[in-house]
C-alpha positions as CSV (number, residue, x, y, z in Angstrom):
1,M,-16.8,34.5,41.8
2,S,-16.2,30.9,42.8
3,T,-14.9,28.2,40.4
4,E,-18.0,26.1,41.1
5,R,-20.3,28.9,39.7
6,D,-18.1,29.3,36.7
7,D,-18.3,25.6,36.0
8,F,-22.1,25.7,36.3
9,L,-22.4,28.6,33.9
10,E,-20.1,27.0,31.4
11,K,-22.1,23.7,31.5
12,E,-25.6,25.4,31.4
13,F,-25.0,28.2,28.9
14,D,-23.4,28.4,25.5
15,F,-21.0,31.3,25.5
16,S,-19.4,30.4,22.2
17,N,-21.1,33.4,20.4
18,A,-20.6,35.8,23.4
19,R,-19.1,39.2,22.8
20,K,-17.9,41.9,25.1
21,N,-20.3,44.5,26.2
22,P,-19.7,47.4,23.8
23,Y,-20.9,49.9,26.4
24,A,-18.6,48.6,29.2
25,K,-16.2,51.5,28.7
26,E,-19.1,53.9,29.4
27,L,-20.1,52.4,32.7
28,K,-20.2,55.0,35.5
29,K,-17.7,55.2,38.3
30,Q,-18.9,55.9,41.8
31,I,-17.0,58.8,43.5
32,S,-17.3,61.1,46.4
33,I,-17.5,64.8,45.7
34,N,-18.2,67.8,47.8
35,I,-20.9,70.0,46.2
36,S,-22.5,73.0,47.9
37,P,-26.1,72.5,49.1
38,T,-27.2,75.4,46.8
39,I,-26.1,73.4,43.7
40,I,-27.6,70.2,45.0
41,D,-30.9,72.0,45.6
42,Y,-30.9,73.5,42.1
43,F,-30.4,70.1,40.5
44,K,-33.0,68.5,42.8
45,N,-35.6,71.1,41.8
46,E,-34.7,70.5,38.1
47,A,-35.2,66.8,38.8
48,I,-38.7,67.4,40.1
49,E,-39.5,69.5,37.0
50,T,-38.0,67.1,34.5
51,G,-38.6,63.7,36.2
52,I,-35.0,62.9,35.7
53,P,-33.0,62.0,38.9
54,Y,-30.8,64.8,40.0
55,Q,-27.5,62.8,39.9
56,T,-28.4,61.9,36.3
57,L,-28.9,65.6,35.5
58,I,-25.6,66.5,37.0
59,N,-23.9,63.8,34.9
60,L,-25.7,65.0,31.8
61,Y,-24.6,68.6,32.4
62,L,-21.0,67.6,33.0
63,G,-21.1,65.3,30.0
64,D,-22.3,68.3,27.9
65,C,-19.3,70.3,29.2
66,V,-16.9,67.6,28.1
67,K,-18.6,67.1,24.7
68,N,-18.5,70.8,24.0
69,R,-15.0,71.2,25.5
70,R,-16.2,74.0,27.7
71,K,-13.4,75.8,29.6
72,I,-13.8,77.3,33.0
73,N,-13.7,81.1,32.9
74,L,-12.7,82.4,36.4
75,S,-11.6,85.9,37.1
76,W,-10.8,87.2,40.6
77,K,-11.3,90.9,41.3
């Protein structure tokens, strides 16, 4: 952001009562992840049924895992 734009904002708007965004710590972070096509297709089909974007569904599902402290149960036979 340029200094000129900051000066303009400071002159045009009153930030004296401004406060930090309380949701800023919850902003999403873009990453790259390899997910199998079968899993993507599953969530895309769920997205069609629910009307919720598939990436949001994946995020909600993973968030539920975190909230409920689900542990991965893997066993190799």
